[in-house]
N, C-alpha and C positions, 0 to 999 in steps of 0.2 A: 537413646533421642528422644523415641515416642514421636509419633504424630500429633497433627492438628488442623484436621480435617473438617469440613461443615456437611457433614451427612443430612440427605441421600448424593447431595451435586457431586461429590468427589468421586463416592460410590459408582453414580450411573453415568457419568462422563467419564469414567476410568474403564469402565466395563463396556461401554458401547465403541472406546473407540480403541480399546485391543479387541474386540470382534471384527472389528472392520478392518486393521490390519491384518487379523489372521484371513480372515475370506477375501481380502485383496491377495493375498500372497499365495494362497493357494490354490484358488478359482480365478489365477493371473485371464485366463481367457474371457468368462462372462463378465470378468472387472472391465476390460476394456472394452467390450460390446455393449457395458452398461453405460459406463462413462460418456461412451462416444454417442449415444443414444441421448442421457441427459441433458449437456448444455444447449443444445440447440431444440432443447424439446422447453427448456425454461424459460430462454432469453425469446422467444417466439410466441410466448403464452402472455409473458409475465413484463414484458420489456416495458409497458408504462408506468409498470410499481415503480420500480427501477429508476426511470428517467423523473417522473412525478415526485418522487421523494427526493431524488437530488435537487431539484431546484427549491423544493421544501427547505430544506437543510440550509443552504445558501441564503433565501431570502430571510428567513429567521433568525439567523445569526449574523447579516446586517442589520438587520432591526432592534436587534440587542445594544448595537454599538452608539444608534444614534436616540435611544430612548433612556431616561432617567436610571434602568437600568444596566447603564453601564458605567456607572459610578459604585457599585457595590465589588469590593475589596473580597477578593478568596481569602479566607478565612480569620476575616473580619477589619474593621478601621487601623486596627495596631498591626497588622500583619506583613512581615517584612519577606521580601523573596529570598528561597532558598539558594538561589543559583544567579549567579551573572548571567546577562544578557549572550554573550557568547556560549559558555557552557550550555545554556538552556535553548538555545536554536540548535546547536550541534546535537544534541541529545534526542531532539522532537523529531529534526529532519531526518538522522541517521534510524530514525526506528521508526518512522512515516514512511520513506517510498528507495531508500537507496537502492536496494537489488534492483527495482524494478526500473528505475532510471538508468542504472548503467545498462541494463539487458534491452530495453525501448528505447533509448537517447537516439540510435541511429535506422534498428530497424523499422518505426512505428511510421517515421515521417517519410520515408523511401517506398513503405509499404500504400500510404495513404497519396503519394508524390503520384505513385503510377495508375493508380484507380480516378486520380482529380482527371489525369488526363483522356479518361476515358476507355480504362484497362479494367482490369480485373485485378486487385491487389489476393492476395495466395498467403493466409497463414495460420497452418495448422489443417488446410481444409475449407476454410472459413469462406467464404464470397463475400465480401465486402465492397459492394460497388459504391461508389461514392460523390455525390451530385448536391449534398445539403443547403448550398447557400446560391447555385447555379453553374449552369454546365460550364466547366474549365475545359474542353477536349480542345486540342490544340493550342493552348497556350500556355507554353511553359511557366510564365510568369503567375500567371493566375493560380496554375496547378500548385505551385511552389506557396504561394499565399495560403491557399485551403490546407493544404497537407500541415504546414507549421499551426495554423490555427486549431486543426481538428488535435494535433497532438499535445499541445497548449492546454486545450479542453479538457483533456483528458487527462491533467497531472497540476492542473489548477484549482480554480476556486472552489470548483464541485466537490471533489474530494477531500480537499483540506477543511469545507463545510463539516463533512461529516464525521472528521476527528473534531472539528472544534465542539458540536452540538455535545457528543460523548465526551469528552474532555471536559466540558465546563458542566455539565451536570454531576459527573463524577466529584469534582472539585467543590461545587457546590454545596454540596448536601452531604461529603466528608465536612470536610472544613470549618462551613457557615452552620449546615445542623447538626453536628456531631457525629452522625452516622456511619457504619461501617463503608470501607471504601471497596466496595461490591457495588455491581449492577442493579441489583432486587432495590438498592435504596432509593436509588434516583425515583422509583414509583410509589415513593409511598407517599405525595399528595395525592394520587389516585386510589391505593387498593389502602393503605392505611394498615392496620395492623396486620391485615393478610398479606402485605410485603414479606411477611415471615415465614409465612404458611407455602403451601403449594405453588401458585402463583410465583413469587420469589424464586422457589425450586425452579421451576420450570424456565426462569428469567437468566437465570445463574447457568444453567445448564447449555442453554442454546448460545449463552457467550460464551464458554469455554470449545462446544461446538466451531462456532462463528470464527473464534481465532487461531485454535487447534490448527484448521483446514487452511485459511487463510494463511496462516504462516508455511505450512505446508508446501502451498501451491510456488510461495516467492523463494521458499530452502529450495525447493525442483528447478524455479527458473534457474538461480544461481548456481546449481550443479551442472546444470547444463551448459551454464557459458563459462564457467568455468576449466570445466574439460574440455570446452571447445576451445578455449583460450591456449589450454595447456597443450591438445591436438597440436592447433595452427604454429604455436611455437618450438614446442620441444617434439612433436609426435609420439605423445602418450595417447593410446587407442581410445577411440572413443567407443564403451562396451557398458553393459548393462553392470558389470562387474564393478566396471572403473569409476560410474556412479555411484553405485553401492560405497566403494571405498572411500572416495571423496567427501561424501552425508557424513559417513561414520566419523572419517578423521576432524572434520569440521564443528561436527557435534563435541568431537573430545575439546578440544578448544573451546566450543563456548559452554562447554561442564568448567571449563577452568573459571571463566569470567561469572558464571553465575553463584559459583561455589564463592569466589570473592565477595560479591554483594553489586548493591547499586551505585556505590560512589567510587570504590576501588576498581572493581569490573567494568558495567556499562559504563560509565561515564569517560573512564578513560578510554575506553574504545570507542565508544563514540565521538572521541575529541580527535583521536587520531583518523578516525573514517574520513573529521571533514578536512584535516589535513593532505591528507593522500586524494581527497577528491577536487580540491584545490588545487593540488600540483598538477594531474593530470588536467584540469581543467585551461588551466594556464598554459601548459606546456602546448594545448591541443592549439590556442587562440595565436600564439607563438609560431610554431612549424606549420599550422593549418593556413587557410586561407583570411587573415587578421582583418582585412578592412570590410570584406565582405559581412563577415560576424560580427562585429562592431556598428555597421549601420543593420545588419539583418534583424537585431532584436527590436530599437523601434518600428520594423515594418510587420515584424512576427506578432509584439503585442496589439498593434491595432487593426492588424487583421484578425486577430483573437477577439480584440472587442468588437470588430463590425459583424463577424461570424459568428458570436456567444447566441443569442436570440433563434438564428436557426438550430444550432447547434444542439440547444438545450431544449427545442419544442418538442411537443410530445403527439400533437395530433396531426393531421395532415403531411405529414412526412413520405416524402418519394424513396427516401436511403434507408429502405428497411434493414437491406444488408448490412449497413457498416451501423446502424442505432444498435443492432440486435448482437451483429457479431463482434463489435468494439466497445460501443459506451454501453449497453446493457452489463455487457462482463466486468468494463472497468468500473462500475458502480457498485455491480456486487462485489465484486473483489475489495472496493474502500470500505466497503459496509460489513464484509466478515473479519476484516482489519480492525476497523473500529473498535471493538471493546480493548483488544491490547494496544492497539496506537492512543489509544481515550485514556487507559487505566494508567499508563505508563507516562504521558502528557499531564495527566490531573496530579499523580506524586511529586511531577518536579516544577508545580505552578501556582504553589500557596504562596501568596503574597502582591499575584498579578491582580488589577480590576479587571471585569469584566470584559469592557472595554480596550483595554491596554489586549488584556488573552486574544479577544475573537481575532484582531485588525493584527496583532505578530504571529498568530496561528494559522491566518487565513492567506494575511498579504505578501508577509516577505517569503513564505516557502514559493509562494507562486512565484514570485518574481525570482528568484534564484531557478524555479525550476524550468520558465521560460530562459533563461540566461544556461542554463545545461541544455536543453533542447537545442538552441541556437545553436551555441557552438558544435556540439555532434550532429544533429539532424542537420544543421544549416551547412556544415562543410563536408556530411554525407551528399546532402541535394548539390551545393556547390559541383561538386566532384561527378555526381549523376547528369546533370544539367551542361558537362563540360563534352570530354572524348575520353574518359578515362574511367566511366564507372560501370561496366557493364560486369566486370566481375562481382565488384557491390551490388548489385543488383541481381546477381546469380547467386551469392553467399546465404548458406542458410541462416535463418535468424539470429543463434547463437555464435556466430562468429563472424557479423557484420562490421561489428565494431572494431574487433581486429583485422580486418580486411580494408577497412578503412583507414585502419593504422598504416598500412604496406606504404601507402602512396605520400607518405612523409617521412624527412629527416628524422632521426631515434625511433623508428619504425618500432624498435626489438625492446627499449628501454619505457614504451608508451604501452605497449602489449603487455608487458611484465607488471608494469603499475598498475593496467588495469584488471590481471588476474586478481593480484594482490585485493585491491579494493572490494572486488566482488567478493572476496572469501572475506572478506572482514567486516563488510556488512551482511554477509551470511552470518557470521558471527554474533553479531552485533543484536539483530533480527530474532536471531534462536534463544539468546540469554535473557534479554529482557523479555521479550513472550514469555518464558518459562516463568522468570518472578509475576507477573501479571497474572497465567493462569493458575499458580499457586494460590498467589491472594482469593482470586475469585471462588476457589473449591477449600480455600481455610475461612470462608465468611466473612472476608475482607482484612483480615489482620494482615501486615506488612512485614512480620517477624516469624512468619513459620520456620517449621526446621527445616535445613538446607536439604536435605535428604528426599523433602517433598519436590524442593525445585529441580532438582538431579532426573527425581522421577519422570516430571514433565519435558523437561528436553531432550531425555533421549526418546522417550514417546514422540516428540515434535519430528526427530530424524525417521523414527521406524514407519510412520507416516508418510512423508516424504519419498521415504524409497517403497512401501508399497503402493502409492501413488505414481511414482515415476516406472517401475515394472508392472503395474496393471492400466500401463493407456496412454502412458508419456505423456505430453503436455495438455494433452485435451483432457485427460484426466484430472490433471492440477486445478484446468480451469474449472471443470465441470462441478469438482470439489468446493471451490470458492463461491458461485453460483449457487449450489444448492442449500449452502449454511447464509449464504448472505440473503436470500431473498427475504425468510419468515424473520430475518434481524432486520431487513426493512421495514417492516409494521412496526418491530418495537423502538426503534428509532424515532418513527413517527410521533408515536407517544411519548417519547422520551421529550421531544419538543416541548408538548402539553404541559407534562411535570415540571419541567423545568420552569416554565414561563409562570406555573400559579406557583413555584417556589420562592419566583425571585420578588413574584408581587407580595408576596406575604412578609418577604425581608425587605421590600421598602418601604413598606405600611407600617415596619417596627412591630410587624408578628413575633 
């Protein structure tokens, strides 16, 4: 079959990651201590980098919508979309946030609500004092609004702007300029011929690191939640051995999809994901506090809009624990995912105009995410603000969704669908991530040998195992932040390069 790699990107990336897995598994205690130190060290010193870059991505993306550059079509004036809106939305949404939404949909609003009342929310030892838009202590309604605003903020415009910048840059320089579909191509207006030399190698290697560690974070979260659900529903023991077995099993399913390819494997699984997610969403609306959910959506979107300036502020923040413990981590996580999600979205977005692309990639997923958080988070807060929420507050992060379902009719069915949804999201993240990493390490080729995609898929599972055994959730989060930090700088430069490229295209050059 042979190999089709882009040396030294493949060699450096593979060797470094294999060494990381080896040392994390052999020196588990030292790895745990290191990861425990790394996350707070980075977020406390460089929180302003993540906050400022996130705001830049939102403003830059929205600027493209209202300028003449928005009329430029990806692939040229005569290009037609490869996928329908339904298929396009399903793939970009499943790849972008699936596992995270399911994991944090119940847990995050509860954490913010408790802290907004004047308490301290604990999440893996991170103190998250919360009052960015004014104190809400003693006012449950105000605390609820702040909690939902903060949750939607972390899953709304800012993360999708990160994806939009990367995806649009890759799509434009690949489809409109004929350059390889890889991260280095985006920087041609800045580096010129040196794009194909050492600067380009460094960018692609950083992209591989960011992608694989960002994916490992989500895969680890998915394993924690799926096993928590299996324990809650069927009594399956929650042990390190079971977590490893679960990751191995799901990685095996991902391998099947990887071998099948984009259209036969990833596309079909993504569509199945959306159907499962829709079923679970509708069931919770029907059996949960239906009227509170419907009215809550508009209240939550208004709270998000009103609190957005305070939440996205960089200077004068008094809620540093919240900004560092939650927001800086989230922005680093999205940035670390951006090469993977961005390249994946780019591959499926030929034929869209820049304006259509940005609006659809930013606005539609933000609304869908807000609906998801309103249904699950809103139902959880409704229960906590009532008389039956103590068990929900006391539950571990990974099983809060299942504990919420216990108060509803059909709780067993809801929990079972939830477990299947987590697993399928797990698979789609792994298989689409493998396709993207293989594309980067093959120099932008989208039809590299299957053996290479299999290699990266297996390596993703190995990293998730190494991080879970070497420090648990804190290690997963630390890895995402460590790779997201240098890539935040890369993405800011990407905005400059994309603007230069669009300006030339607009001028007919």
